[in-house]
C-alpha atoms as a printed R data frame, in Angstrom:
    type eleno elety resid chain resno       x       y       z
1   ATOM     1    CA   UNK     A     1   7.310 -30.558   5.954
2   ATOM     2    CA   UNK     A     2   4.801 -31.361   3.242
3   ATOM     3    CA   UNK     A     3   6.932 -31.059   0.128
4   ATOM     4    CA   UNK     A     4   5.684 -34.386  -1.201
5   ATOM     5    CA   UNK     A     5   2.054 -33.206  -1.285
6   ATOM     6    CA   UNK     A     6   0.528 -31.236  -4.105
7   ATOM     7    CA   UNK     A     7   0.000 -27.568  -3.084
8   ATOM     8    CA   UNK     A     8  -3.477 -27.626  -4.644
9   ATOM     9    CA   UNK     A     9  -4.458 -30.595  -2.494
10  ATOM    10    CA   UNK     A    10  -2.937 -29.014   0.611
11  ATOM    11    CA   UNK     A    11  -4.850 -25.818  -0.060
12  ATOM    12    CA   UNK     A    12  -8.143 -27.644  -0.523
13  ATOM    13    CA   UNK     A    13  -7.552 -29.599   2.690
14  ATOM    14    CA   UNK     A    14  -6.735 -26.394   4.544
15  ATOM    15    CA   UNK     A    15  -9.795 -24.617   3.136
16  ATOM    16    CA   UNK     A    16 -12.025 -27.557   4.083
17  ATOM    17    CA   UNK     A    17 -10.607 -27.796   7.600
18  ATOM    18    CA   UNK     A    18  -8.588 -24.681   8.477
19  ATOM    19    CA   UNK     A    19  -6.313 -25.618  11.331
20  ATOM    20    CA   UNK     A    20  -2.912 -24.217  12.241
21  ATOM    21    CA   UNK     A    21  -1.322 -27.521  11.216
22  ATOM    22    CA   UNK     A    22  -2.997 -27.638   7.810
23  ATOM    23    CA   UNK     A    23  -2.071 -24.022   7.166
24  ATOM    24    CA   UNK     A    24   1.536 -24.637   8.240
25  ATOM    25    CA   UNK     A    25   1.718 -27.536   5.797
26  ATOM    26    CA   UNK     A    26   0.407 -25.271   3.042
27  ATOM    27    CA   UNK     A    27   2.887 -22.554   4.004
28  ATOM    28    CA   UNK     A    28   5.808 -24.999   4.050
29  ATOM    29    CA   UNK     A    29   4.859 -26.348   0.626
30  ATOM    30    CA   UNK     A    30   4.362 -22.974  -1.074
31  ATOM    31    CA   UNK     A    31   6.434 -20.270   0.582
32  ATOM    32    CA   UNK     A    32   9.646 -21.057  -1.344
33  ATOM    33    CA   UNK     A    33   7.689 -20.732  -4.568
34  ATOM    34    CA   UNK     A    34   5.929 -17.497  -3.557
35  ATOM    35    CA   UNK     A    35   8.688 -15.599  -1.731
36  ATOM    36    CA   UNK     A    36  10.453 -14.687  -5.003
37  ATOM    37    CA   UNK     A    37   7.291 -12.838  -6.085
38  ATOM    38    CA   UNK     A    38   7.690 -10.509  -3.102
39  ATOM    39    CA   UNK     A    39  11.421 -10.162  -3.547
40  ATOM    40    CA   UNK     A    40  11.192  -9.399  -7.267
41  ATOM    41    CA   UNK     A    41   8.746  -6.528  -6.615
42  ATOM    42    CA   UNK     A    42  10.173  -5.112  -3.388
43  ATOM    43    CA   UNK     A    43  13.902  -5.734  -4.008
44  ATOM    44    CA   UNK     A    44  14.472  -5.823  -0.251
45  ATOM    45    CA   UNK     A    45  14.813  -9.164   1.544
46  ATOM    46    CA   UNK     A    46  13.472  -8.019   4.910
47  ATOM    47    CA   UNK     A    47  10.534  -6.147   3.386
48  ATOM    48    CA   UNK     A    48   9.800  -9.171   1.186
49  ATOM    49    CA   UNK     A    49   9.677 -11.407   4.272
50  ATOM    50    CA   UNK     A    50   7.229  -9.017   5.943
51  ATOM    51    CA   UNK     A    51   5.170  -8.990   2.770
52  ATOM    52    CA   UNK     A    52   5.070 -12.787   2.609
53  ATOM    53    CA   UNK     A    53   3.874 -13.027   6.211
54  ATOM    54    CA   UNK     A    54   1.181 -10.378   5.708
55  ATOM    55    CA   UNK     A    55   0.096 -12.123   2.519
56  ATOM    56    CA   UNK     A    56  -0.309 -15.483   4.213
57  ATOM    57    CA   UNK     A    57  -2.467 -13.822   6.861
58  ATOM    58    CA   UNK     A    58  -4.675 -12.543   4.020
59  ATOM    59    CA   UNK     A    59  -4.746 -16.019   2.495
60  ATOM    60    CA   UNK     A    60  -5.797 -17.482   5.852
61  ATOM    61    CA   UNK     A    61  -8.598 -14.939   6.256
62  ATOM    62    CA   UNK     A    62  -9.809 -15.432   2.686
63  ATOM    63    CA   UNK     A    63  -9.666 -19.212   2.330
64  ATOM    64    CA   UNK     A    64 -13.422 -19.335   1.807
65  ATOM    65    CA   UNK     A    65 -13.187 -16.831  -1.104
66  ATOM    66    CA   UNK     A    66 -11.123 -19.185  -3.261
67  ATOM    67    CA   UNK     A    67 -12.871 -20.493  -6.372
68  ATOM    68    CA   UNK     A    68 -11.224 -23.591  -7.864
69  ATOM    69    CA   UNK     A    69 -13.109 -22.960 -11.122
70  ATOM    70    CA   UNK     A    70 -11.232 -19.693 -11.694
71  ATOM    71    CA   UNK     A    71  -7.622 -20.605 -10.897
72  ATOM    72    CA   UNK     A    72  -5.220 -22.960  -9.189
73  ATOM    73    CA   UNK     A    73  -4.648 -22.277  -5.502
74  ATOM    74    CA   UNK     A    74  -1.017 -21.247  -5.968
75  ATOM    75    CA   UNK     A    75  -2.045 -18.809  -8.706
76  ATOM    76    CA   UNK     A    76  -4.713 -17.349  -6.421
77  ATOM    77    CA   UNK     A    77  -2.214 -17.060  -3.553
78  ATOM    78    CA   UNK     A    78   0.364 -15.555  -5.895
79  ATOM    79    CA   UNK     A    79  -2.114 -12.842  -6.887
80  ATOM    80    CA   UNK     A    80  -2.708 -11.988  -3.218
81  ATOM    81    CA   UNK     A    81   1.031 -11.877  -2.602
82  ATOM    82    CA   UNK     A    82   1.686  -9.767  -5.701
83  ATOM    83    CA   UNK     A    83  -1.000  -7.258  -4.687
84  ATOM    84    CA   UNK     A    84   0.359  -7.098  -1.136
85  ATOM    85    CA   UNK     A    85   3.879  -6.475  -2.462
86  ATOM    86    CA   UNK     A    86   2.658  -3.749  -4.812
87  ATOM    87    CA   UNK     A    87   0.727  -2.105  -1.965
88  ATOM    88    CA   UNK     A    88   3.812  -2.201   0.255
89  ATOM    89    CA   UNK     A    89   5.948  -0.773  -2.534
90  ATOM    90    CA   UNK     A    90   3.471   2.047  -3.124
91  ATOM    91    CA   UNK     A    91   3.319   2.842   0.590
92  ATOM    92    CA   UNK     A    92   7.112   2.875   0.816
93  ATOM    93    CA   UNK     A    93   7.445   5.060  -2.286
94  ATOM    94    CA   UNK     A    94   4.702   7.426  -1.152
95  ATOM    95    CA   UNK     A    95   6.229   7.820   2.306
96  ATOM    96    CA   UNK     A    96   9.496   8.685   0.569
97  ATOM    97    CA   UNK     A    97   7.520  11.007  -1.699
98  ATOM    98    CA   UNK     A    98   5.958  12.852   1.263
99  ATOM    99    CA   UNK     A    99   9.398  13.262   2.770
100 ATOM   100    CA   UNK     A   100  10.365  14.992  -0.470
101 ATOM   101    CA   UNK     A   101   7.520  17.524  -0.237
102 ATOM   102    CA   UNK     A   102   9.286  20.844  -0.332
103 ATOM   103    CA   UNK     A   103   9.249  22.983   2.750
104 ATOM   104    CA   UNK     A   104   7.420  26.141   1.870
105 ATOM   105    CA   UNK     A   105   9.933  28.442   3.501
106 ATOM   106    CA   UNK     A   106  10.639  31.734   1.784
107 ATOM   107    CA   UNK     A   107  14.094  33.037   2.772
108 ATOM   108    CA   UNK     A   108  12.861  36.613   2.465
109 ATOM   109    CA   UNK     A   109  10.474  36.124   5.421
110 ATOM   110    CA   UNK     A   110  11.278  37.258   8.930
111 ATOM   111    CA   UNK     A   111  12.532  34.522  11.287
112 ATOM   112    CA   UNK     A   112   9.192  34.266  13.145
113 ATOM   113    CA   UNK     A   113   7.323  33.865   9.862
114 ATOM   114    CA   UNK     A   114   9.801  31.206   8.689
115 ATOM   115    CA   UNK     A   115   9.159  29.236  11.897
116 ATOM   116    CA   UNK     A   116   5.398  29.493  11.352
117 ATOM   117    CA   UNK     A   117   5.684  28.330   7.730
118 ATOM   118    CA   UNK     A   118   7.950  25.432   8.799
119 ATOM   119    CA   UNK     A   119   5.334  24.346  11.366
120 ATOM   120    CA   UNK     A   120   2.578  24.571   8.747
121 ATOM   121    CA   UNK     A   121   4.671  22.540   6.333
122 ATOM   122    CA   UNK     A   122   5.212  19.847   8.971
123 ATOM   123    CA   UNK     A   123   1.458  19.739   9.709
124 ATOM   124    CA   UNK     A   124   0.705  19.377   6.011
125 ATOM   125    CA   UNK     A   125   3.135  16.461   5.747
126 ATOM   126    CA   UNK     A   126   1.528  14.761   8.764
127 ATOM   127    CA   UNK     A   127  -1.953  15.165   7.308
128 ATOM   128    CA   UNK     A   128  -0.875  13.988   3.849
129 ATOM   129    CA   UNK     A   129   0.659  10.874   5.404
130 ATOM   130    CA   UNK     A   130  -2.781   9.942   6.797
131 ATOM   131    CA   UNK     A   131  -4.310   9.717   3.326
132 ATOM   132    CA   UNK     A   132  -4.339   6.566   1.242
133 ATOM   133    CA   UNK     A   133  -1.090   6.410  -0.731
134 ATOM   134    CA   UNK     A   134  -2.725   6.718  -4.150
135 ATOM   135    CA   UNK     A   135  -4.768   9.744  -3.114
136 ATOM   136    CA   UNK     A   136  -1.756  11.381  -1.487
137 ATOM   137    CA   UNK     A   137   0.225  10.905  -4.682
138 ATOM   138    CA   UNK     A   138  -2.572  12.489  -6.721
139 ATOM   139    CA   UNK     A   139  -2.873  15.487  -4.425
140 ATOM   140    CA   UNK     A   140   0.878  16.045  -4.319
141 ATOM   141    CA   UNK     A   141   1.198  15.547  -8.066
142 ATOM   142    CA   UNK     A   142  -1.626  17.942  -8.764
143 ATOM   143    CA   UNK     A   143  -0.822  20.700  -6.274
144 ATOM   144    CA   UNK     A   144   2.984  20.532  -6.072
145 ATOM   145    CA   UNK     A   145   3.960  19.251  -9.519
146 ATOM   146    CA   UNK     A   146   1.128  20.845 -11.487
147 ATOM   147    CA   UNK     A   147   0.019  17.569 -13.087
148 ATOM   148    CA   UNK     A   148  -3.441  17.344 -14.603
149 ATOM   149    CA   UNK     A   149  -5.848  14.634 -13.501
150 ATOM   150    CA   UNK     A   150  -5.358  12.971 -16.889
151 ATOM   151    CA   UNK     A   151  -1.571  12.927 -16.391
152 ATOM   152    CA   UNK     A   152  -2.086  11.420 -12.937
153 ATOM   153    CA   UNK     A   153  -4.467   8.817 -14.385
154 ATOM   154    CA   UNK     A   154  -1.866   7.856 -16.978
155 ATOM   155    CA   UNK     A   155   0.856   7.745 -14.325
156 ATOM   156    CA   UNK     A   156  -1.228   5.624 -11.937
157 ATOM   157    CA   UNK     A   157  -2.702   3.486 -14.745
158 ATOM   158    CA   UNK     A   158  -6.169   4.262 -13.426
159 ATOM   159    CA   UNK     A   159  -9.316   5.651 -15.046
160 ATOM   160    CA   UNK     A   160  -9.662   9.428 -14.924
161 ATOM   161    CA   UNK     A   161 -12.848   9.073 -12.865
162 ATOM   162    CA   UNK     A   162 -10.949   7.101 -10.209
163 ATOM   163    CA   UNK     A   163  -8.334   9.835  -9.875
164 ATOM   164    CA   UNK     A   164 -11.039  12.484  -9.544
165 ATOM   165    CA   UNK     A   165 -12.818  10.382  -6.903
166 ATOM   166    CA   UNK     A   166  -9.615   9.891  -4.893
167 ATOM   167    CA   UNK     A   167  -8.946  13.620  -4.876
168 ATOM   168    CA   UNK     A   168 -12.582  14.583  -4.210
169 ATOM   169    CA   UNK     A   169 -12.750  12.216  -1.211
170 ATOM   170    CA   UNK     A   170  -9.313  13.095   0.137
171 ATOM   171    CA   UNK     A   171  -9.483  16.884   0.107
172 ATOM   172    CA   UNK     A   172 -12.165  17.070   2.845
173 ATOM   173    CA   UNK     A   173 -10.132  14.609   4.957
174 ATOM   174    CA   UNK     A   174  -7.026  16.710   4.459
175 ATOM   175    CA   UNK     A   175  -8.942  19.884   5.316
176 ATOM   176    CA   UNK     A   176 -10.379  18.303   8.468
177 ATOM   177    CA   UNK     A   177  -6.934  17.112   9.584
178 ATOM   178    CA   UNK     A   178  -5.416  20.536   9.022
179 ATOM   179    CA   UNK     A   179  -8.262  22.290  10.836
180 ATOM   180    CA   UNK     A   180  -7.927  19.894  13.763
181 ATOM   181    CA   UNK     A   181  -4.167  20.510  13.841
182 ATOM   182    CA   UNK     A   182  -4.619  24.290  13.799
183 ATOM   183    CA   UNK     A   183  -7.254  24.109  16.541
184 ATOM   184    CA   UNK     A   184  -4.779  22.269  18.758
185 ATOM   185    CA   UNK     A   185  -2.129  24.950  18.377
């Protein structure tokens, strides 16, 4: 364990000569400080552990992107970990959100038609799940909840142009997925 060494120094040593041993020393010296970031955001111990591991992989792959002039190493790593945790939280929430997409079954339909609508609803859910979480949220919010793009932008804390871009890029992907699904049936 390298608890006696400064995390900044360990990071710089690891960045200069990235070896499994130098990275393990960095991990040992910083993980107890950074794990609470994951846990505070995700509120799930197991998910937070997964997040921490995925974050350290990103740190390892991006060692050469660190700029000591901009921040301390632990601050830089903390930002990576925070972003990873937020991404995981969004994915988890959006998967839950897709599960909540209402089935479009009309009880007045004949049984055969209800089966067809249930199949179409399942295909839509599968195709929505293939989109990026933010785009899926925008499409569901717009088409199922009747939210305007401005409301979605406020909700997502994103510029209006970003929301429009996400939707504009995602609709053709959704259409292609649905067409492919229908062609297979």
